PDB file of N, CA, C and O in Angstrom:
ATOM      1  N   UNK A   1    -152.350 -58.521  -5.749  1.00  0.00           N
ATOM      2  CA  UNK A   1    -153.097 -58.862  -4.535  1.00  0.00           C
ATOM      3  C   UNK A   1    -154.459 -58.106  -4.518  1.00  0.00           C
ATOM      4  O   UNK A   1    -154.508 -56.891  -4.706  1.00  0.00           O
ATOM      5  N   UNK A   2    -155.494 -58.823  -4.300  1.00  0.00           N
ATOM      6  CA  UNK A   2    -156.854 -58.250  -4.303  1.00  0.00           C
ATOM      7  C   UNK A   2    -157.154 -57.580  -2.958  1.00  0.00           C
ATOM      8  O   UNK A   2    -157.136 -58.246  -1.923  1.00  0.00           O
ATOM      9  N   UNK A   3    -157.421 -56.301  -2.961  1.00  0.00           N
ATOM     10  CA  UNK A   3    -157.702 -55.602  -1.769  1.00  0.00           C
ATOM     11  C   UNK A   3    -158.934 -56.073  -0.999  1.00  0.00           C
ATOM     12  O   UNK A   3    -159.030 -55.918   0.219  1.00  0.00           O
ATOM     13  N   UNK A   4    -159.864 -56.648  -1.741  1.00  0.00           N
ATOM     14  CA  UNK A   4    -161.132 -57.106  -1.109  1.00  0.00           C
ATOM     15  C   UNK A   4    -160.883 -58.308  -0.202  1.00  0.00           C
ATOM     16  O   UNK A   4    -161.574 -58.463   0.805  1.00  0.00           O
ATOM     17  N   UNK A   5    -159.918 -59.160  -0.533  1.00  0.00           N
ATOM     18  CA  UNK A   5    -159.688 -60.343   0.270  1.00  0.00           C
ATOM     19  C   UNK A   5    -158.612 -60.114   1.331  1.00  0.00           C
ATOM     20  O   UNK A   5    -158.413 -60.961   2.202  1.00  0.00           O
ATOM     21  N   UNK A   6    -157.926 -58.993   1.265  1.00  0.00           N
ATOM     22  CA  UNK A   6    -156.859 -58.687   2.225  1.00  0.00           C
ATOM     23  C   UNK A   6    -157.507 -58.249   3.581  1.00  0.00           C
ATOM     24  O   UNK A   6    -158.316 -57.322   3.616  1.00  0.00           O
ATOM     25  N   UNK A   7    -157.143 -58.916   4.652  1.00  0.00           N
ATOM     26  CA  UNK A   7    -157.581 -58.500   5.954  1.00  0.00           C
ATOM     27  C   UNK A   7    -156.379 -57.945   6.747  1.00  0.00           C
ATOM     28  O   UNK A   7    -155.343 -58.600   6.859  1.00  0.00           O
ATOM     29  N   UNK A   8    -156.531 -56.797   7.262  1.00  0.00           N
ATOM     30  CA  UNK A   8    -155.470 -56.151   8.071  1.00  0.00           C
ATOM     31  C   UNK A   8    -155.182 -56.983   9.281  1.00  0.00           C
ATOM     32  O   UNK A   8    -156.082 -57.142  10.106  1.00  0.00           O
ATOM     33  N   UNK A   9    -153.987 -57.536   9.461  1.00  0.00           N
ATOM     34  CA  UNK A   9    -153.681 -58.386  10.623  1.00  0.00           C
ATOM     35  C   UNK A   9    -153.842 -57.608  11.921  1.00  0.00           C
ATOM     36  O   UNK A   9    -153.997 -58.213  12.982  1.00  0.00           O
ATOM     37  N   UNK A  10    -153.808 -56.248  11.860  1.00  0.00           N
ATOM     38  CA  UNK A  10    -153.942 -55.498  13.092  1.00  0.00           C
ATOM     39  C   UNK A  10    -155.408 -55.165  13.438  1.00  0.00           C
ATOM     40  O   UNK A  10    -155.691 -54.595  14.491  1.00  0.00           O
ATOM     41  N   UNK A  11    -156.353 -55.540  12.511  1.00  0.00           N
ATOM     42  CA  UNK A  11    -157.766 -55.241  12.828  1.00  0.00           C
ATOM     43  C   UNK A  11    -158.179 -56.172  13.960  1.00  0.00           C
ATOM     44  O   UNK A  11    -157.886 -57.367  13.956  1.00  0.00           O
ATOM     45  N   UNK A  12    -158.865 -55.585  14.921  1.00  0.00           N
ATOM     46  CA  UNK A  12    -159.291 -56.445  16.065  1.00  0.00           C
ATOM     47  C   UNK A  12    -160.230 -57.548  15.679  1.00  0.00           C
ATOM     48  O   UNK A  12    -161.044 -57.409  14.766  1.00  0.00           O
ATOM     49  N   UNK A  13    -160.110 -58.641  16.380  1.00  0.00           N
ATOM     50  CA  UNK A  13    -160.944 -59.825  16.158  1.00  0.00           C
ATOM     51  C   UNK A  13    -161.950 -59.877  17.266  1.00  0.00           C
ATOM     52  O   UNK A  13    -161.682 -59.480  18.400  1.00  0.00           O
ATOM     53  N   UNK A  14    -163.158 -60.392  16.908  1.00  0.00           N
ATOM     54  CA  UNK A  14    -164.222 -60.513  17.884  1.00  0.00           C
ATOM     55  C   UNK A  14    -164.899 -61.849  17.768  1.00  0.00           C
ATOM     56  O   UNK A  14    -164.629 -62.626  16.852  1.00  0.00           O
ATOM     57  N   UNK A  15    -165.785 -62.110  18.706  1.00  0.00           N
ATOM     58  CA  UNK A  15    -166.710 -63.220  18.624  1.00  0.00           C
ATOM     59  C   UNK A  15    -166.067 -64.540  18.875  1.00  0.00           C
ATOM     60  O   UNK A  15    -164.851 -64.647  19.036  1.00  0.00           O
ATOM     61  N   UNK A  16    -166.917 -65.568  18.907  1.00  0.00           N
ATOM     62  CA  UNK A  16    -166.446 -66.955  19.078  1.00  0.00           C
ATOM     63  C   UNK A  16    -165.676 -67.444  17.836  1.00  0.00           C
ATOM     64  O   UNK A  16    -164.831 -68.336  17.909  1.00  0.00           O
ATOM     65  N   UNK A  17    -166.012 -66.813  16.683  1.00  0.00           N
ATOM     66  CA  UNK A  17    -165.376 -67.201  15.419  1.00  0.00           C
ATOM     67  C   UNK A  17    -164.044 -66.549  15.208  1.00  0.00           C
ATOM     68  O   UNK A  17    -163.306 -66.926  14.298  1.00  0.00           O
ATOM     69  N   UNK A  18    -163.716 -65.574  16.030  1.00  0.00           N
ATOM     70  CA  UNK A  18    -162.416 -64.890  15.944  1.00  0.00           C
ATOM     71  C   UNK A  18    -162.282 -64.168  14.574  1.00  0.00           C
ATOM     72  O   UNK A  18    -161.228 -64.239  13.943  1.00  0.00           O
ATOM     73  N   UNK A  19    -163.307 -63.504  14.140  1.00  0.00           N
ATOM     74  CA  UNK A  19    -163.299 -62.791  12.871  1.00  0.00           C
ATOM     75  C   UNK A  19    -163.458 -61.280  13.133  1.00  0.00           C
ATOM     76  O   UNK A  19    -163.830 -60.875  14.234  1.00  0.00           O
ATOM     77  N   UNK A  20    -163.178 -60.469  12.132  1.00  0.00           N
ATOM     78  CA  UNK A  20    -163.298 -59.036  12.260  1.00  0.00           C
ATOM     79  C   UNK A  20    -164.803 -58.674  12.371  1.00  0.00           C
ATOM     80  O   UNK A  20    -165.702 -59.485  12.149  1.00  0.00           O
ATOM     81  N   UNK A  21    -164.990 -57.420  12.724  1.00  0.00           N
ATOM     82  CA  UNK A  21    -166.371 -56.882  12.899  1.00  0.00           C
ATOM     83  C   UNK A  21    -167.118 -56.883  11.567  1.00  0.00           C
ATOM     84  O   UNK A  21    -166.550 -56.406  10.585  1.00  0.00           O
ATOM     85  N   UNK A  22    -168.305 -57.368  11.468  1.00  0.00           N
ATOM     86  CA  UNK A  22    -169.156 -57.230  10.299  1.00  0.00           C
ATOM     87  C   UNK A  22    -170.619 -57.429  10.754  1.00  0.00           C
ATOM     88  O   UNK A  22    -170.928 -58.065  11.762  1.00  0.00           O
ATOM     89  N   UNK A  23    -171.474 -56.836   9.932  1.00  0.00           N
ATOM     90  CA  UNK A  23    -172.934 -57.002  10.178  1.00  0.00           C
ATOM     91  C   UNK A  23    -173.355 -56.587  11.560  1.00  0.00           C
ATOM     92  O   UNK A  23    -172.687 -55.793  12.222  1.00  0.00           O
ATOM     93  N   UNK A  24    -174.498 -57.145  11.999  1.00  0.00           N
ATOM     94  CA  UNK A  24    -175.047 -56.837  13.346  1.00  0.00           C
ATOM     95  C   UNK A  24    -174.221 -57.506  14.407  1.00  0.00           C
ATOM     96  O   UNK A  24    -173.876 -58.680  14.266  1.00  0.00           O
ATOM     97  N   UNK A  25    -173.880 -56.777  15.500  1.00  0.00           N
ATOM     98  CA  UNK A  25    -173.095 -57.393  16.545  1.00  0.00           C
ATOM     99  C   UNK A  25    -173.718 -56.972  17.866  1.00  0.00           C
ATOM    100  O   UNK A  25    -174.375 -55.936  17.965  1.00  0.00           O
ATOM    101  N   UNK A  26    -173.493 -57.813  18.893  1.00  0.00           N
ATOM    102  CA  UNK A  26    -174.005 -57.579  20.225  1.00  0.00           C
ATOM    103  C   UNK A  26    -172.858 -57.654  21.239  1.00  0.00           C
ATOM    104  O   UNK A  26    -171.914 -58.432  21.099  1.00  0.00           O
ATOM    105  N   UNK A  27    -172.987 -56.809  22.261  1.00  0.00           N
ATOM    106  CA  UNK A  27    -171.958 -56.774  23.305  1.00  0.00           C
ATOM    107  C   UNK A  27    -172.446 -57.588  24.520  1.00  0.00           C
ATOM    108  O   UNK A  27    -173.587 -57.439  24.957  1.00  0.00           O
ATOM    109  N   UNK A  28    -171.567 -58.447  25.056  1.00  0.00           N
ATOM    110  CA  UNK A  28    -171.854 -59.220  26.275  1.00  0.00           C
ATOM    111  C   UNK A  28    -171.950 -58.235  27.420  1.00  0.00           C
ATOM    112  O   UNK A  28    -171.138 -57.315  27.518  1.00  0.00           O
ATOM    113  N   UNK A  29    -172.973 -58.424  28.321  1.00  0.00           N
ATOM    114  CA  UNK A  29    -173.169 -57.562  29.444  1.00  0.00           C
ATOM    115  C   UNK A  29    -172.301 -57.888  30.647  1.00  0.00           C
ATOM    116  O   UNK A  29    -172.422 -57.258  31.697  1.00  0.00           O
ATOM    117  N   UNK A  30    -171.409 -58.891  30.489  1.00  0.00           N
ATOM    118  CA  UNK A  30    -170.472 -59.166  31.555  1.00  0.00           C
ATOM    119  C   UNK A  30    -169.267 -58.249  31.371  1.00  0.00           C
ATOM    120  O   UNK A  30    -168.555 -58.373  30.374  1.00  0.00           O
ATOM    121  N   UNK A  31    -169.018 -57.321  32.316  1.00  0.00           N
ATOM    122  CA  UNK A  31    -167.895 -56.389  32.172  1.00  0.00           C
ATOM    123  C   UNK A  31    -166.545 -57.073  32.068  1.00  0.00           C
ATOM    124  O   UNK A  31    -165.591 -56.504  31.538  1.00  0.00           O
ATOM    125  N   UNK A  32    -166.469 -58.287  32.573  1.00  0.00           N
ATOM    126  CA  UNK A  32    -165.180 -59.068  32.494  1.00  0.00           C
ATOM    127  C   UNK A  32    -165.090 -60.004  31.339  1.00  0.00           C
ATOM    128  O   UNK A  32    -164.168 -60.819  31.307  1.00  0.00           O
ATOM    129  N   UNK A  33    -165.999 -59.948  30.367  1.00  0.00           N
ATOM    130  CA  UNK A  33    -166.034 -60.819  29.258  1.00  0.00           C
ATOM    131  C   UNK A  33    -164.744 -60.658  28.434  1.00  0.00           C
ATOM    132  O   UNK A  33    -164.367 -59.533  28.108  1.00  0.00           O
ATOM    133  N   UNK A  34    -164.080 -61.738  28.102  1.00  0.00           N
ATOM    134  CA  UNK A  34    -162.793 -61.731  27.386  1.00  0.00           C
ATOM    135  C   UNK A  34    -163.025 -61.280  25.900  1.00  0.00           C
ATOM    136  O   UNK A  34    -162.124 -60.709  25.285  1.00  0.00           O
ATOM    137  N   UNK A  35    -164.175 -61.530  25.364  1.00  0.00           N
ATOM    138  CA  UNK A  35    -164.413 -61.274  23.922  1.00  0.00           C
ATOM    139  C   UNK A  35    -165.235 -59.981  23.722  1.00  0.00           C
ATOM    140  O   UNK A  35    -164.915 -59.165  22.858  1.00  0.00           O
ATOM    141  N   UNK A  36    -166.248 -59.815  24.496  1.00  0.00           N
ATOM    142  CA  UNK A  36    -167.122 -58.636  24.447  1.00  0.00           C
ATOM    143  C   UNK A  36    -168.095 -58.522  23.293  1.00  0.00           C
ATOM    144  O   UNK A  36    -169.297 -58.369  23.508  1.00  0.00           O
ATOM    145  N   UNK A  37    -167.598 -58.594  22.088  1.00  0.00           N
ATOM    146  CA  UNK A  37    -168.492 -58.369  20.933  1.00  0.00           C
ATOM    147  C   UNK A  37    -168.680 -59.644  20.132  1.00  0.00           C
ATOM    148  O   UNK A  37    -167.724 -60.379  19.884  1.00  0.00           O
ATOM    149  N   UNK A  38    -169.905 -59.901  19.733  1.00  0.00           N
ATOM    150  CA  UNK A  38    -170.278 -61.133  19.009  1.00  0.00           C
ATOM    151  C   UNK A  38    -171.143 -60.852  17.784  1.00  0.00           C
ATOM    152  O   UNK A  38    -171.956 -59.929  17.817  1.00  0.00           O
ATOM    153  N   UNK A  39    -170.993 -61.622  16.700  1.00  0.00           N
ATOM    154  CA  UNK A  39    -171.853 -61.518  15.565  1.00  0.00           C
ATOM    155  C   UNK A  39    -173.173 -62.201  15.906  1.00  0.00           C
ATOM    156  O   UNK A  39    -173.187 -63.264  16.526  1.00  0.00           O
ATOM    157  N   UNK A  40    -174.277 -61.589  15.502  1.00  0.00           N
ATOM    158  CA  UNK A  40    -175.564 -62.192  15.767  1.00  0.00           C
ATOM    159  C   UNK A  40    -175.680 -63.653  15.351  1.00  0.00           C
ATOM    160  O   UNK A  40    -176.130 -64.516  16.105  1.00  0.00           O
ATOM    161  N   UNK A  41    -175.245 -63.889  14.090  1.00  0.00           N
ATOM    162  CA  UNK A  41    -175.383 -65.274  13.549  1.00  0.00           C
ATOM    163  C   UNK A  41    -174.592 -66.346  14.413  1.00  0.00           C
ATOM    164  O   UNK A  41    -175.024 -67.486  14.586  1.00  0.00           O
ATOM    165  N   UNK A  42    -173.435 -65.898  14.923  1.00  0.00           N
ATOM    166  CA  UNK A  42    -172.597 -66.871  15.670  1.00  0.00           C
ATOM    167  C   UNK A  42    -173.198 -67.250  16.996  1.00  0.00           C
ATOM    168  O   UNK A  42    -172.942 -68.338  17.511  1.00  0.00           O
ATOM    169  N   UNK A  43    -173.997 -66.362  17.557  1.00  0.00           N
ATOM    170  CA  UNK A  43    -174.621 -66.684  18.887  1.00  0.00           C
ATOM    171  C   UNK A  43    -176.102 -66.982  18.744  1.00  0.00           C
ATOM    172  O   UNK A  43    -176.823 -67.091  19.736  1.00  0.00           O
ATOM    173  N   UNK A  44    -176.556 -67.114  17.488  1.00  0.00           N
ATOM    174  CA  UNK A  44    -177.928 -67.567  17.276  1.00  0.00           C
ATOM    175  C   UNK A  44    -179.053 -66.602  17.563  1.00  0.00           C
ATOM    176  O   UNK A  44    -180.138 -67.005  17.981  1.00  0.00           O
ATOM    177  N   UNK A  45    -178.789 -65.299  17.334  1.00  0.00           N
ATOM    178  CA  UNK A  45    -179.861 -64.318  17.489  1.00  0.00           C
ATOM    179  C   UNK A  45    -180.052 -63.553  16.202  1.00  0.00           C
ATOM    180  O   UNK A  45    -179.146 -63.468  15.373  1.00  0.00           O
ATOM    181  N   UNK A  46    -181.240 -62.995  16.043  1.00  0.00           N
ATOM    182  CA  UNK A  46    -181.523 -62.207  14.834  1.00  0.00           C
ATOM    183  C   UNK A  46    -181.818 -60.762  15.152  1.00  0.00           C
ATOM    184  O   UNK A  46    -181.768 -59.893  14.281  1.00  0.00           O
ATOM    185  N   UNK A  47    -182.131 -60.513  16.425  1.00  0.00           N
ATOM    186  CA  UNK A  47    -182.346 -59.093  16.818  1.00  0.00           C
ATOM    187  C   UNK A  47    -181.906 -58.900  18.264  1.00  0.00           C
ATOM    188  O   UNK A  47    -181.763 -59.864  19.016  1.00  0.00           O
ATOM    189  N   UNK A  48    -181.698 -57.671  18.631  1.00  0.00           N
ATOM    190  CA  UNK A  48    -181.228 -57.374  19.972  1.00  0.00           C
ATOM    191  C   UNK A  48    -182.211 -57.877  21.042  1.00  0.00           C
ATOM    192  O   UNK A  48    -183.389 -57.529  20.970  1.00  0.00           O
ATOM    193  N   UNK A  49    -181.792 -58.658  22.004  1.00  0.00           N
ATOM    194  CA  UNK A  49    -182.703 -59.100  23.047  1.00  0.00           C
ATOM    195  C   UNK A  49    -183.025 -57.994  24.007  1.00  0.00           C
ATOM    196  O   UNK A  49    -182.248 -57.048  24.131  1.00  0.00           O
ATOM    197  N   UNK A  50    -184.166 -58.079  24.705  1.00  0.00           N
ATOM    198  CA  UNK A  50    -184.536 -57.062  25.678  1.00  0.00           C
ATOM    199  C   UNK A  50    -183.790 -57.438  26.949  1.00  0.00           C
ATOM    200  O   UNK A  50    -183.650 -58.614  27.287  1.00  0.00           O
ATOM    201  N   UNK A  51    -183.297 -56.374  27.668  1.00  0.00           N
ATOM    202  CA  UNK A  51    -182.620 -56.662  28.913  1.00  0.00           C
ATOM    203  C   UNK A  51    -181.178 -57.074  28.648  1.00  0.00           C
ATOM    204  O   UNK A  51    -180.653 -56.871  27.553  1.00  0.00           O
ATOM    205  N   UNK A  52    -180.568 -57.635  29.628  1.00  0.00           N
ATOM    206  CA  UNK A  52    -179.148 -57.975  29.534  1.00  0.00           C
ATOM    207  C   UNK A  52    -178.963 -59.242  28.700  1.00  0.00           C
ATOM    208  O   UNK A  52    -179.832 -60.113  28.657  1.00  0.00           O
ATOM    209  N   UNK A  53    -177.801 -59.320  28.035  1.00  0.00           N
ATOM    210  CA  UNK A  53    -177.443 -60.502  27.236  1.00  0.00           C
ATOM    211  C   UNK A  53    -176.034 -60.916  27.573  1.00  0.00           C
ATOM    212  O   UNK A  53    -175.125 -60.087  27.642  1.00  0.00           O
ATOM    213  N   UNK A  54    -175.860 -62.199  27.780  1.00  0.00           N
ATOM    214  CA  UNK A  54    -174.522 -62.737  28.149  1.00  0.00           C
ATOM    215  C   UNK A  54    -174.136 -63.755  27.060  1.00  0.00           C
ATOM    216  O   UNK A  54    -174.981 -64.507  26.574  1.00  0.00           O
ATOM    217  N   UNK A  55    -172.877 -63.764  26.696  1.00  0.00           N
ATOM    218  CA  UNK A  55    -172.401 -64.687  25.667  1.00  0.00           C
ATOM    219  C   UNK A  55    -172.349 -66.105  26.246  1.00  0.00           C
ATOM    220  O   UNK A  55    -172.375 -66.291  27.463  1.00  0.00           O
ATOM    221  N   UNK A  56    -172.274 -67.121  25.339  1.00  0.00           N
ATOM    222  CA  UNK A  56    -172.226 -68.511  25.775  1.00  0.00           C
ATOM    223  C   UNK A  56    -171.134 -68.842  26.822  1.00  0.00           C
ATOM    224  O   UNK A  56    -171.355 -69.612  27.757  1.00  0.00           O
ATOM    225  N   UNK A  57    -169.961 -68.234  26.624  1.00  0.00           N
ATOM    226  CA  UNK A  57    -168.829 -68.499  27.537  1.00  0.00           C
ATOM    227  C   UNK A  57    -169.138 -67.938  28.953  1.00  0.00           C
ATOM    228  O   UNK A  57    -168.884 -68.586  29.969  1.00  0.00           O
ATOM    229  N   UNK A  58    -169.683 -66.734  28.969  1.00  0.00           N
ATOM    230  CA  UNK A  58    -170.019 -66.147  30.295  1.00  0.00           C
ATOM    231  C   UNK A  58    -171.148 -66.894  30.972  1.00  0.00           C
ATOM    232  O   UNK A  58    -171.126 -67.107  32.184  1.00  0.00           O
ATOM    233  N   UNK A  59    -172.155 -67.300  30.172  1.00  0.00           N
ATOM    234  CA  UNK A  59    -173.262 -68.095  30.741  1.00  0.00           C
ATOM    235  C   UNK A  59    -172.689 -69.344  31.383  1.00  0.00           C
ATOM    236  O   UNK A  59    -173.052 -69.660  32.516  1.00  0.00           O
ATOM    237  N   UNK A  60    -171.807 -70.067  30.704  1.00  0.00           N
ATOM    238  CA  UNK A  60    -171.199 -71.269  31.223  1.00  0.00           C
ATOM    239  C   UNK A  60    -170.473 -70.981  32.534  1.00  0.00           C
ATOM    240  O   UNK A  60    -170.618 -71.732  33.499  1.00  0.00           O
ATOM    241  N   UNK A  61    -169.704 -69.916  32.578  1.00  0.00           N
ATOM    242  CA  UNK A  61    -168.942 -69.546  33.754  1.00  0.00           C
ATOM    243  C   UNK A  61    -169.891 -69.186  34.924  1.00  0.00           C
ATOM    244  O   UNK A  61    -169.623 -69.550  36.069  1.00  0.00           O
ATOM    245  N   UNK A  62    -170.961 -68.494  34.642  1.00  0.00           N
ATOM    246  CA  UNK A  62    -171.906 -68.139  35.686  1.00  0.00           C
ATOM    247  C   UNK A  62    -172.598 -69.344  36.278  1.00  0.00           C
ATOM    248  O   UNK A  62    -172.873 -69.390  37.477  1.00  0.00           O
ATOM    249  N   UNK A  63    -172.892 -70.370  35.387  1.00  0.00           N
ATOM    250  CA  UNK A  63    -173.507 -71.608  35.863  1.00  0.00           C
ATOM    251  C   UNK A  63    -172.563 -72.333  36.789  1.00  0.00           C
ATOM    252  O   UNK A  63    -172.995 -72.864  37.812  1.00  0.00           O
ATOM    253  N   UNK A  64    -171.272 -72.373  36.458  1.00  0.00           N
ATOM    254  CA  UNK A  64    -170.294 -73.025  37.332  1.00  0.00           C
ATOM    255  C   UNK A  64    -170.220 -72.351  38.657  1.00  0.00           C
ATOM    256  O   UNK A  64    -170.202 -73.032  39.682  1.00  0.00           O
ATOM    257  N   UNK A  65    -170.173 -71.022  38.695  1.00  0.00           N
ATOM    258  CA  UNK A  65    -170.120 -70.295  39.960  1.00  0.00           C
ATOM    259  C   UNK A  65    -171.327 -70.477  40.805  1.00  0.00           C
ATOM    260  O   UNK A  65    -171.211 -70.548  42.029  1.00  0.00           O
ATOM    261  N   UNK A  66    -172.547 -70.560  40.180  1.00  0.00           N
ATOM    262  CA  UNK A  66    -173.750 -70.658  40.949  1.00  0.00           C
ATOM    263  C   UNK A  66    -173.901 -72.019  41.664  1.00  0.00           C
ATOM    264  O   UNK A  66    -174.669 -72.137  42.619  1.00  0.00           O
ATOM    265  N   UNK A  67    -173.159 -73.046  41.192  1.00  0.00           N
ATOM    266  CA  UNK A  67    -173.256 -74.347  41.807  1.00  0.00           C
ATOM    267  C   UNK A  67    -172.596 -74.444  43.187  1.00  0.00           C
ATOM    268  O   UNK A  67    -172.909 -75.311  44.003  1.00  0.00           O
ATOM    269  N   UNK A  68    -171.631 -73.469  43.408  1.00  0.00           N
ATOM    270  CA  UNK A  68    -170.814 -73.610  44.655  1.00  0.00           C
ATOM    271  C   UNK A  68    -171.656 -73.315  45.888  1.00  0.00           C
ATOM    272  O   UNK A  68    -171.154 -73.381  47.009  1.00  0.00           O
TER     273      UNK A  68
END
């Protein structure tokens, strides 16, 4: 078994892609975010945005709530 391809099943998963932590990652500013950490590439950013950043799921939920 090649250690390079082995992924520890207990390693936490992050992001919309449900993969382990790698590369640059950003934390959603919603304290109730179910996922919290996201890979830059998966959410379409290349550098840390200024100010608060919310993941696509939280943005969608906030839009639903604001319509009420």
